[in-house]
N, C-alpha and C positions, 0 to 999 in steps of 0.2 A: 844493599843489605848491610846491617851492622855486623860486627864480628860474631856475636852469638847466633844470629840468623844464618850466617855463612857456615858456621860449625854444624848447625842442625841440618842445613841443606846438604852438606857433604856427607854427614852421617846417613841421611835417608838414601842418598844416591849410592854410596859405597855399600851400605848394608844390603840393598836390593840385589847386588851381585855377589855378595859374600857367602858363597855356598858352604865353605868350611865352617865358619862361625855358626851359621844356621844349623848345620848338621850336628853340631855339638850342643845345641840348645842354648847358645850364648845369647844373652839379652843385653841391650845397651840401656843403662840406667840414667846416665848423664853424659853430656858432651858440651864442651865449650872451647874457647880459644886455648889451645895447648893442653887440654885436659880431656880425659874420658874415664868413665866408670862402667865396667861390664860385670855381669854375673853369669855363673854357670853352676848347675847342680851336677854333682859327681854321680854318674850312673854305673851300673854293674859292668857295662862294656868298656868302661874307662879304667878298670882296676887291673893292676899288674899281679904277678904271682905272690906278692906279699899282702894282697887285699887292700892296697892303698892306690890312690890315683897315680897313674903313670905320669912320669915327668913330662912326657911329650904333650899331654893334654894341658898341664899347668903352663908350659911354655907357649902353647897355642893361645890360651886365654890371655896371658900377659901380652903376647905379640899382637893380638887383635886390639886390645886396649891401646897399645902403643900406636898402631896404625891409625886408629880414629883420632887420637890426640895429635899426632904429627901431621895429619892431612887436614886438620880442622880449619886451616887458613885458605883452603882450596888452591894449594900449590902442590903439584905432583911430588910426593915424598915417599921414598922407599927406605927400607932398613938396609944399613950397611953392615950391621952386626948387632949381636946382643949377647949378654951373659945372664945366667940365672943361677941363683943359689936357693936350694930347697932347705928350709929350716925346720919344718914339721910335716908329718904326713897328713894328707887329706883322705877322708874315708867316704865310702858309699853313703849317699844321702846328704853329704855336706853341700851347703850353698856357698860357693866361693865368689868373692868380690875382688876384682882387679881394679885398682885406682892408679891411673897414670897421670903424671904431670910433667910438664916441660921444665928441664933444669937449665938448659942453654940452647939458644938458637942464634947462630951467627953465620951470616953468609949462606952457604949451601949445606951446612952441617948443623946437627942438633943432637942433644942428649936428653933422654927421657927416662924417668924412674917410675917403676910400677911395683906396688905392694899387693900381694894376694893374701887375703885373710878369709877365714871361715865365718860362719854365722855367729860364732861366739866372739869374734874380733881377734882370734888368735892368728898370728902371722904364719903363713904357710910357705911363702917364697918371696924373694926380692929379685927384681929383673931390672937391668939397665939396657936400654936400646939406643943405638946410634943411628942417626938418619942422614940421608942425602936428599936434598931438594933440587929438582930440575927447575930452575928459575924460568918464569915466563910460560910454564905449562900448567894448566889447571888439573887438579886432582879429579874433578868431574866436569864434564862439559855442560854448558847451559842447554 
């Protein structure tokens, strides 16, 4: 398989078992080597007491994009940590897009940045994920 085919293969196999992302209505828009774009519509049950999207749901969307990007090489990769900054509120009905790209991948560690925007292209949050790769172990088995 070429790198794009590998990323798509991993996407399909990981998403089949990703009950958390599915439960939130997250859809994968694009995947490739070191990149992933996911979308999620903000539902009523995602709103906090201020009638804005709860930060945990924004974090989950970004973390899911991060997971698909960093596992796209079919090497078992997990998060070693992340940080997120909320810069604007997301509201009910907003369609959020999380675009993740690889910043650095050296040895067993990686750094990935994800920007979450709404349907108007307004930035909602920025996320930086740090990954650890277990060399020699596939993300998904053949």
